[in-house]
C-alpha positions in Angstrom: 117.5 118.2 71.0 116.9 114.4 71.1 114.3 114.9 74.2 112.1 117.0 72.8 108.6 116.0 71.5 107.3 116.6 68.0 103.7 117.1 67.5 103.6 113.4 65.7 105.1 112.0 69.3 102.5 113.7 70.8 100.0 112.7 68.9 101.2 108.7 68.9 101.4 109.1 73.0 97.6 110.3 72.8 96.4 107.6 70.3 98.3 104.9 72.3 95.9 106.2 75.6 93.1 106.4 73.6 93.2 102.9 72.9 93.5 101.6 76.3 91.0 104.0 77.6 88.5 102.1 74.8 89.6 99.6 75.6 89.2 99.7 79.9 86.2 102.3 79.2 83.5 98.7 79.3 85.7 97.3 82.7 85.5 100.8 84.5 81.7 101.5 84.0 80.9 98.3 84.5 82.7 98.6 88.1 81.6 101.7 88.7 78.0 100.6 88.4 78.2 97.3 90.2 75.3 98.0 92.9 76.6 99.6 96.0 77.3 96.6 98.0 78.9 94.7 95.1 81.0 97.4 94.1 84.8 97.8 94.7 84.2 95.4 98.4 87.7 95.1 99.0 88.5 99.0 98.5 86.3 99.7 101.2 87.9 97.0 103.7 91.1 99.2 103.1 89.7 102.1 103.2 87.8 101.0 106.3 90.7 100.1 108.1 92.4 104.0 106.9 89.7 104.8 109.2 90.2 102.5 112.0 93.6 103.7 112.5 92.3 107.3 112.2 90.0 106.8 115.0 92.2 104.7 117.5 89.5 101.9 116.8 90.8 97.8 116.7 91.5 97.2 113.0 91.1 93.8 113.1 87.9 94.0 114.9 85.6 95.7 111.9 83.6 94.1 109.8 82.5 96.3 106.4 78.3 96.7 105.9 76.0 93.8 105.6 75.9 92.1 103.2 79.4 91.6 102.8 80.6 92.1 106.2 84.4 91.7 105.0 87.1 92.0 107.8 90.8 93.5 107.4 93.4 90.5 105.8 96.4 92.4 105.4 99.4 93.5 107.6 98.7 97.0 109.5 101.5 98.3 107.5 99.1 98.1 104.9 96.4 99.3 107.0 98.8 102.8 108.0 99.0 102.3 103.5 95.5 103.2 103.3 94.9 106.4 105.3 94.9 108.8 102.6 92.2 106.5 101.2 89.4 107.0 104.8 90.4 111.0 103.9 88.6 110.8 100.7 85.2 110.4 99.7 83.8 106.7 98.8 83.1 107.9 95.2 86.3 110.0 95.0 88.1 107.1 96.4 86.6 104.5 93.7 88.9 107.3 91.0 91.6 107.5 92.7 92.1 103.4 93.0 91.0 102.7 88.9 93.4 105.1 88.3 96.4 103.8 90.6 95.4 100.1 89.2 95.7 100.9 85.7 99.2 103.2 86.5 100.2 100.1 88.0 99.0 98.4 85.1 100.8 100.2 82.9 104.2 100.2 85.0 103.5 96.0 84.7 103.1 96.0 80.8 106.2 98.6 79.8 108.3 95.7 81.8 106.7 92.5 81.0 106.5 93.4 77.5 109.4 95.2 77.3 111.5 94.1 74.2 108.3 94.0 71.8 107.5 98.1 73.0 111.2 98.9 71.9 110.7 96.4 68.7 108.0 99.0 67.6 110.1 102.5 68.2 108.3 105.6 68.0 105.4 103.6 67.5 105.9 102.6 71.2 103.2 104.6 73.0 99.9 102.8 70.9 101.7 99.2 71.5 102.1 100.1 74.8 98.1 101.5 74.7 96.8 98.0 73.0 99.1 95.6 75.7 97.4 97.7 78.8 93.9 97.0 76.7 94.2 93.7 75.6 96.2 92.8 79.3 93.1 94.7 81.1 90.5 92.0 79.9 92.2 89.0 82.0 89.5 87.9 84.5 92.4 88.2 87.3 92.9 91.9 86.5 89.4 93.3 85.2 88.9 91.6 88.9 90.9 94.6 90.6 88.5 96.5 89.5 85.4 94.8 90.2 86.7 94.1 93.5 88.6 97.1 94.2 92.2 95.2 94.7 95.8 95.9 95.3 97.7 92.7 93.9 98.7 94.9 90.6 100.7 97.3 93.0 102.5 94.1 94.3 103.0 92.9 90.4 105.1 96.1 89.8 106.8 96.1 92.8 108.0 93.1 92.4 109.2 92.5 88.9 110.7 96.3 88.7 112.9 95.5 91.9 114.0 92.3 90.2 114.4 93.1 86.1 115.5 96.5 86.2 118.9 96.0 85.1 120.7 99.8 87.1 118.5 100.7 89.8 118.0 104.0 91.5 117.6 102.3 94.5 118.9 99.0 97.0 117.9 96.2 95.0 115.0 94.2 97.3 113.8 97.3 98.8 110.8 97.2 96.3 110.1 93.5 97.4 110.4 94.3 101.2 107.8 96.8 101.0 105.4 94.5 99.1 106.3 91.8 101.3 105.0 94.5 104.5 101.9 95.5 102.6 100.3 91.7 102.2 102.9 88.6 103.2 102.7 86.2 99.6 105.9 88.6 97.9 108.2 87.3 100.8 108.4 84.2 97.9 110.9 86.5 96.1 112.8 86.5 99.2 113.6 82.7 98.1 113.6 83.6 94.5 116.4 86.2 95.0 118.5 84.2 97.3 118.4 81.0 95.2 119.3 83.1 92.2 122.5 84.5 93.9 121.4 87.5 95.1 122.0 87.8 98.6 122.9 90.9 99.0 118.8 92.0 97.6 117.7 89.1 99.7 119.1 91.2 103.0 118.0 94.1 102.0 114.1 93.1 101.0 114.1 91.1 104.3 115.4 94.4 106.3 112.8 96.5 104.3 110.5 94.1 105.6 111.1 94.0 109.3 112.0 97.6 109.5 108.8 97.7 108.4 107.6 95.7 110.2 108.7 96.8 113.3 108.0 100.9 112.9 104.2 99.6 112.2 104.9 98.0 115.5 106.1 101.1 117.6 103.1 102.9 115.6 100.0 100.1 116.0 101.6 97.7 119.0 97.9 97.0 120.0 97.2 96.2 116.5 100.7 94.6 115.3 100.1 92.1 118.4 96.3 91.7 117.1 97.7 90.3 113.2 100.9 88.8 114.4 99.7 86.6 116.8 96.4 86.3 115.9 94.5 87.5 112.9 97.5 85.8 110.6 96.5 82.2 111.8 92.3 82.5 111.2 91.7 81.1 108.4 87.9 82.3 108.8 88.5 85.6 108.3 89.5 85.1 104.4 86.1 83.6 103.6 84.9 80.1 102.7 89.0 78.0 101.0 86.9 75.6 98.9 85.1 77.7 96.3 85.9 78.7 92.9 87.9 81.6 93.3 90.6 79.6 95.2 92.8 79.0 93.0 95.8 77.9 95.2 96.8 74.2 95.5 94.7 73.9 98.5 91.9 75.4 97.2 91.8 72.8 94.2 92.3 69.7 96.9 89.3 71.5 99.7 86.9 70.9 96.6 87.4 67.1 96.5 85.8 66.8 100.3 88.5 64.9 101.6 88.8 64.2 105.2 90.5 67.2 106.6 93.7 64.8 107.7 93.7 63.4 104.1 93.5 66.9 102.5 96.4 68.6 104.6 98.4 65.5 104.1 97.7 65.7 100.1 98.4 69.4 100.1 101.6 69.9 101.8 103.2 67.2 99.6 102.0 68.4 96.4 103.1 72.2 97.8 106.4 71.0 98.7 107.1 68.9 95.1 105.7 72.2 93.1 108.0 74.1 95.5 111.0 72.7 94.7 110.6 72.3 90.6 109.1 75.6 90.0 112.0 77.1 91.9 114.0 74.9 90.5 112.8 76.2 87.0 113.1 80.0 88.1 116.7 79.4 89.2 117.8 77.9 85.9 116.1 80.6 84.3 117.8 83.7 86.5 120.7 82.2 86.0 120.8 81.5 82.5 120.6 85.4 82.3 123.4 86.1 83.8 124.8 83.8 81.6 124.2 85.2 78.2 124.7 88.8 80.4 128.1 88.0 81.0 129.1 86.5 77.4 127.1 88.6 75.5 126.6 91.6 77.1 123.3 92.8 79.6 121.4 94.5 76.9 120.1 91.1 75.0 116.7 90.8 74.8 116.9 86.9 75.5 119.0 87.9 79.2 115.9 89.9 80.0 114.0 87.4 78.5 115.5 84.9 81.0 115.4 86.9 83.8 111.5 88.0 83.4 110.4 84.1 83.2 112.4 83.5 86.3 110.4 86.3 87.7 107.3 85.2 86.2 107.3 81.4 87.1 108.0 82.7 90.9 104.4 84.7 90.5 102.8 81.9 89.9 104.1 79.8 92.6 103.1 82.5 94.7 99.8 81.6 93.8 99.8 77.9 93.8 101.4 77.4 97.6 99.6 80.1 99.3 96.7 78.6 101.7 94.3 80.4 100.1 94.5 82.8 96.0 91.6 84.1 94.5 91.0 84.4 91.3 92.5 87.8 90.9 95.6 86.9 92.5 97.1 85.9 89.6 98.0 88.8 88.6 101.1 87.6 87.5 99.3 86.0 84.4 100.7 89.5 82.5 104.6 88.8 83.2 103.8 85.5 81.7 102.5 86.9 79.1 105.4 89.3 78.4 107.8 86.6 78.8 105.7 84.3 75.8 106.2 86.4 74.0 109.1 88.6 74.3 110.3 90.6 71.4 107.1 89.4 69.2 109.5 87.6 66.8 108.6 84.0 67.1 105.0 83.5 65.3 104.8 80.3 67.9 105.7 81.5 71.0 102.7 84.5 70.4 100.7 82.3 69.4 100.9 80.6 72.6 100.8 83.5 74.2 97.3 84.3 72.7 95.9 81.0 73.8 96.8 82.0 77.0 95.5 84.9 77.0 92.0 84.4 75.3 92.5 81.0 78.3 92.4 83.7 81.4 89.7 85.9 79.2 87.4 83.4 79.4 85.6 83.0 82.7 86.5 78.5 82.6 86.6 78.0 86.4 82.8 79.4 86.7 82.1 77.2 83.2 83.4 74.3 85.3 81.2 75.0 88.4 78.2 74.8 86.7 79.3 71.3 85.7 79.1 69.9 89.0 75.4 70.5 90.3 73.5 67.7 91.8 71.4 67.4 88.3 74.5 66.4 85.5 75.7 62.9 85.2 78.5 61.7 86.4 81.2 61.7 84.3 80.1 65.5 83.3 80.6 66.1 87.2 84.3 65.0 86.9 84.9 66.8 84.0 83.6 70.1 85.3 85.3 70.2 88.3 88.9 69.8 86.0 87.6 72.8 84.3 86.8 74.3 88.0 90.2 74.3 88.9 91.4 75.8 85.5 93.1 78.3 86.4 95.3 76.5 88.9 96.0 73.3 87.0 97.0 76.3 83.6 99.2 78.0 86.4 101.0 74.9 87.1 101.1 73.9 83.8 102.4 77.5 82.7 105.4 77.3 85.6 106.3 73.8 83.5 106.0 75.4 80.0 108.1 78.8 81.1 110.8 76.7 83.1 111.2 74.0 80.9 109.9 74.9 77.3 110.8 78.5 76.7 114.0 78.6 79.1 114.8 75.5 76.6 114.4 78.2 73.5 116.0 81.0 74.8 119.3 79.2 75.6 119.0 77.3 71.8 119.5 81.3 71.0 122.1 82.5 73.1 124.2 79.4 72.0 123.7 80.0 68.6 124.3 83.6 68.3 127.5 82.6 70.2 128.6 80.5 67.0 127.7 83.3 65.1 129.8 85.9 67.0 132.6 83.3 67.7 132.9 82.8 63.8 132.9 86.4 63.1 135.6 87.0 65.6 138.1 84.5 64.1 137.1 85.0 60.8 135.6 81.5 59.9 134.4 82.0 56.5 135.4 85.1 55.7 139.2 85.6 53.2 141.0 87.0 56.5 144.2 85.1 56.8 
């Protein structure tokens, strides 16, 4: 009887879907009415790679039609997954991709804002719809539709694998699949190891290796072409010093130092941020484990701490990668969920609102408009900083999450433990 939906439940669900649909409609309309040569250009790459697999042609030799002339840059397993797209007409493939992207966003939102959605009870579908609509307007998320990108699928796989309390699959399996599709989620192998989940890390590594070896059997020449050639060709991903590259290396390349200096500084900064970032992610995950052991796995603080560790790791994946376009920052959805928590703390909600607005506004492009020779030197200086805004914001958020937020979660859990202890021993009661 408890599983039956009432008419009002159906109406609430419909309202939630309507809210999300109304919010994303302008993004979808704009994305699907762009000029044909600017519309979902990355989806065109995926679809063409599927055609190459079907035809038995070299996957890493093709370029898409002018003016884009884009090559395929992912591991060959991703090309195998793209085969169904090649069987669809181009208009239908675009609509299918839009639906899949927003399905992945919905899954990500459900994980990121789990405690807030639960707090709203039967109104959860409306809360979910509003959150999907709000996060859809983040520039890294809206770019998923503009370019036809895959990032939200990877975010959904990684967060589901890490924060699902008792997964029906071997933990690590989804991270292994994500890594086989695109190498960047491999940073979660480090996260699993340092947070004490060695079996899950082993599962992820075995999954990625098995899928990769299986693809070697299916596409031997393409696998050789990727792993011993295309993987090391930086020129395949385009100009790395453009505004849209918000990785640490992208920021350094825009300073136009000598290549040797840029490489040396990049290695040093990556080592520094990775060291402190992974320490903070580990601290968050271990805090979640500690709260679960001492107070029960159902505690919101335990879930929030683990989600924080995942969000930090996602940001690190962007920062330490040689190339990280703006759409790679889809991890910001998890950052917002970690900041909001269950929505009871006004200060955390305000900070989340500021972060949301920052990543909705085209901040890096504002900066790029200020660096031309027609501007004064001081304007160009600050223009460079603004141009790196998303990347610098990601660095700040690593420490906001790992230090300020985790410290707050630790204080809350300690206070709750004292209350439980006082109750258990009858302190301040009339018990003898």
